[in-house]
C-alpha positions in Angstrom: -57.3 -18.0 -45.9 -59.6 -15.5 -44.6 -61.8 -15.7 -47.8 -62.0 -19.5 -47.7 -65.3 -21.3 -48.2 -65.7 -23.8 -45.4 -66.8 -27.4 -46.4 -69.8 -28.9 -44.5 -67.6 -31.8 -43.8 -64.5 -31.0 -41.6 -61.5 -33.1 -40.4 -59.8 -32.6 -37.1 -56.4 -34.1 -36.3 -56.6 -33.8 -32.5 -53.7 -33.9 -30.1 -54.0 -33.5 -26.1 -56.1 -31.1 -24.3 -59.5 -29.3 -24.7 -58.7 -27.3 -27.8 -59.8 -30.0 -30.3 -62.9 -30.5 -28.3 -63.7 -26.7 -28.5 -63.0 -26.8 -32.3 -65.4 -29.9 -32.9 -68.0 -28.3 -30.7 -68.0 -25.0 -32.6 -68.0 -26.7 -36.0 -71.0 -28.9 -35.1 -72.9 -25.7 -33.7 -72.3 -24.2 -37.1 -73.9 -27.2 -38.8 -70.7 -29.1 -39.9 -69.9 -32.7 -39.6 -66.5 -33.3 -37.9 -64.4 -36.5 -38.7 -61.6 -36.9 -36.2 -58.2 -38.5 -36.4 -57.2 -38.8 -32.7 -53.5 -38.8 -31.9 -54.2 -38.9 -28.1 -56.5 -40.8 -25.7 -57.1 -38.1 -23.2 -59.9 -36.2 -24.8 -61.6 -39.0 -27.0 -64.7 -39.3 -24.6 -65.5 -35.6 -25.1 -64.7 -35.7 -28.8 -67.3 -38.4 -29.3 -70.1 -35.9 -28.4 -69.2 -33.8 -31.4 -67.7 -36.0 -34.0 -69.4 -38.3 -36.4 -66.4 -40.6 -36.5 -63.2 -41.0 -34.6 -60.2 -43.1 -35.6 -57.0 -43.4 -33.6 -53.4 -43.3 -35.3 -49.9 -42.5 -33.9 -48.2 -39.3 -35.4 -45.9 -41.4 -37.3 -48.6 -43.4 -39.1 -48.5 -40.9 -42.0 -49.5 -43.4 -44.7 -52.5 -44.7 -42.8 -53.7 -41.2 -42.1 -53.3 -40.2 -45.7 -55.3 -43.3 -46.7 -58.0 -42.5 -44.3 -58.3 -39.1 -45.6 -58.7 -40.1 -49.2 -61.2 -42.8 -48.3 -63.3 -40.2 -46.4 -62.9 -37.6 -49.3 -61.7 -35.0 -46.9 -60.9 -31.6 -48.5 -60.3 -29.4 -45.3 -58.4 -30.2 -42.1 -57.5 -28.5 -38.9 -54.6 -29.5 -36.5 -55.4 -28.7 -32.9 -54.0 -30.0 -29.6 -50.6 -30.6 -28.2 -48.5 -33.4 -29.8 -45.2 -33.7 -28.0 -42.1 -33.9 -30.1 -40.7 -36.3 -27.4 -42.7 -39.0 -29.2 -40.1 -38.9 -32.0 -37.4 -40.0 -29.5 -39.4 -42.7 -27.9 -39.4 -44.9 -31.0 -43.2 -44.6 -32.0 -44.5 -46.6 -34.8 -43.1 -45.1 -38.0 -44.6 -46.0 -41.4 -42.7 -45.8 -44.6 -43.4 -42.2 -45.5 -42.6 -41.0 -41.9 -39.3 -42.7 -42.0 -38.5 -41.2 -45.5 -39.5 -37.7 -44.3 -37.4 -37.9 -41.2 -34.4 -38.9 -43.3 -34.9 -36.0 -45.6 -34.9 -33.4 -42.8 -31.7 -31.8 -41.8 -33.3 -30.6 -38.4 -36.3 -31.8 -36.5 -37.7 -28.4 -35.2 -41.3 -28.0 -34.8 -42.0 -25.9 -37.9 -39.9 -28.2 -40.2 -41.7 -31.3 -39.0 -45.2 -29.6 -39.3 -44.3 -28.0 -42.8 -43.5 -31.6 -44.2 -46.7 -32.9 -42.8 -48.7 -30.1 -44.3 -46.9 -30.8 -47.7 -48.0 -34.3 -47.5 -51.7 -33.3 -47.0 -51.6 -30.7 -49.6 -50.2 -33.2 -52.2 -53.5 -35.3 -51.8 -55.6 -32.2 -52.3 -56.3 -31.1 -48.7 -56.2 -27.6 -47.4 -54.9 -27.1 -43.9 -56.9 -24.5 -42.1 -55.8 -21.7 -39.7 -56.3 -23.2 -36.3 -58.3 -20.2 -35.1 -61.1 -20.4 -37.6 -63.5 -22.2 -35.3 -62.1 -20.9 -32.1 -61.5 -17.1 -32.4 -63.5 -16.4 -29.3 -60.7 -18.1 -27.3 -58.0 -15.5 -28.5 -56.9 -13.3 -25.6 -57.2 -9.5 -26.1 -54.9 -6.9 -24.6 -55.3 -6.0 -20.9 -55.2 -7.5 -17.4 -57.4 -10.4 -17.0 -57.1 -10.8 -13.2 -58.1 -8.5 -10.2 -54.4 -7.8 -9.5 -52.1 -6.0 -11.9 -48.4 -6.2 -12.4 -46.1 -3.9 -10.7 -43.5 -1.8 -12.6 -40.7 -4.2 -11.8 -42.9 -7.1 -13.0 -43.5 -5.1 -16.2 -39.9 -4.7 -16.7 -39.4 -8.5 -16.4 -42.2 -9.0 -18.7 -40.9 -6.7 -21.4 -37.5 -8.3 -21.3 -39.0 -11.9 -21.3 -41.2 -10.9 -24.3 -38.0 -9.8 -26.3 -36.1 -13.1 -25.3 -39.1 -15.3 -26.1 -39.6 -13.7 -29.5 -36.0 -14.5 -30.3 -36.4 -18.0 -29.1 -39.5 -18.4 -31.2 -37.6 -17.1 -34.3 -35.1 -19.8 -33.8 -38.0 -22.3 -33.3 -36.8 -23.4 -30.0 -39.7 -22.6 -27.8 -42.2 -19.8 -27.1 -42.1 -19.5 -23.5 -39.4 -18.0 -20.9 -39.3 -17.9 -17.0 -37.9 -14.7 -15.6 -36.9 -13.3 -12.4 -35.3 -9.9 -11.5 -34.4 -9.3 -15.1 -32.6 -12.6 -15.3 -33.7 -15.6 -17.5 -34.3 -18.6 -15.3 -35.5 -21.1 -18.1 -36.3 -21.1 -22.0 -38.8 -23.6 -23.2 -37.3 -26.5 -25.3 -38.5 -29.8 -26.2 -40.1 -30.4 -22.8 -43.1 -28.1 -23.2 -44.3 -25.0 -21.3 -45.3 -26.7 -18.0 -41.9 -28.4 -17.4 -40.2 -25.2 -18.5 -42.1 -23.4 -15.8 -41.1 -26.2 -13.2 -37.6 -26.0 -14.1 -37.5 -22.0 -14.1 -39.3 -21.7 -10.8 -37.0 -24.1 -9.1 -34.0 -22.0 -10.3 -35.9 -18.9 -8.9 -36.3 -20.5 -5.5 -40.0 -20.8 -6.1 -40.6 -17.2 -5.5 -41.5 -14.1 -7.7 -41.0 -16.0 -11.0 -42.7 -14.5 -14.1 -43.8 -16.6 -17.2 -44.0 -15.1 -20.6 -45.5 -16.9 -23.6 -45.5 -15.4 -27.0 -46.2 -16.4 -30.7 -43.3 -16.8 -33.2 -42.3 -13.8 -35.2 -43.5 -15.5 -38.4 -46.2 -17.7 -36.9 -47.9 -20.1 -39.2 -51.4 -20.1 -38.0 -52.1 -23.6 -39.4 -50.2 -25.1 -36.5 -48.6 -24.4 -33.0 -50.5 -21.3 -32.1 -49.6 -20.7 -28.3 -52.1 -21.8 -25.9 -52.6 -21.7 -22.1 -55.1 -23.1 -19.8 -56.0 -24.1 -16.1 -53.1 -26.6 -16.1 -50.8 -23.8 -16.9 -51.9 -21.7 -13.9 -52.0 -24.8 -11.6 -48.3 -25.5 -12.6 -47.5 -21.9 -11.7 -49.1 -22.1 -8.3 -47.4 -25.4 -7.6 -43.9 -24.2 -8.4 -44.2 -20.5 -7.2 -44.7 -18.2 -10.3 -46.6 -15.0 -9.8 -47.3 -13.6 -13.3 -48.4 -15.1 -16.6 -47.8 -12.6 -19.5 -49.3 -13.5 -22.9 -49.1 -11.9 -26.4 -52.6 -10.5 -27.1 -54.4 -11.3 -30.4 -52.0 -14.4 -30.7 -52.6 -16.6 -27.8 -55.5 -19.0 -27.1 -56.9 -19.3 -23.6 -58.7 -22.6 -22.7 -61.2 -22.7 -19.8 -60.8 -18.9 -19.5 -63.3 -18.5 -16.5 -61.9 -21.3 -14.5 -58.4 -20.1 -15.3 -59.0 -16.6 -14.1 -61.0 -17.6 -11.0 -58.1 -19.9 -10.0 -55.6 -17.1 -10.6 -57.5 -14.7 -8.5 -57.9 -17.1 -5.7 -54.1 -17.7 -5.5 -53.1 -14.1 -6.4 -51.6 -14.9 -9.7 -51.6 -12.1 -12.3 -52.6 -12.8 -15.9 -51.9 -10.0 -18.3 -51.9 -9.8 -22.2 -49.5 -7.3 -23.8 
């Protein structure tokens, strides 16, 4: 993938958040045209600044998406942004191919779903790109990002949480855990990181909780690379978490300066291990 020659015309399948906007912005700055398939409405206004065309589909409209990609003669595609798996349990619009794929699958974990979607794209001649190609500058490097540093007891929790999160990632359950006093308060599941933080902090009595977020042991960089942003830190502040520990070189930080400024203001520690 590192030696791939990038096409001048790129397609972005965009979920929630600012990451899709950052990708589109970077690609445009590098002289590329970005065609966007939007799965969310929360960032369309910003995406319009950098994309030559935006169409909206639901994640279950596989046939319509494939038809659009073929019509636009797309050869390379990037998935970015959060697409909650809870959409599958809320009876979204599912087209014929999506229904058939779901019936074939023995389990509906994130990797299994995404690999099936990737397979569908590859079958029509499309290459799915590493999510970081256009946003490598957002990957966090090892070290403490905030003015405060973790204590030894916090480091003990971080190291234990790191091990647990890696095991959970290996099972494709989630990539985040909430710790306190060497005890696991919460493990991320279908609800996502922010709700995991809320649940774990409540069990920790809203005091001294530590959030650990890592990549999966065999992370497929075409999808689901761990990402954090200002919303993550605000959720921690609201529910009483003191430390955010990330895996260096494997985690994307969105709105880095705002995130660090907010963390410093509220005495939250951010460290990359």
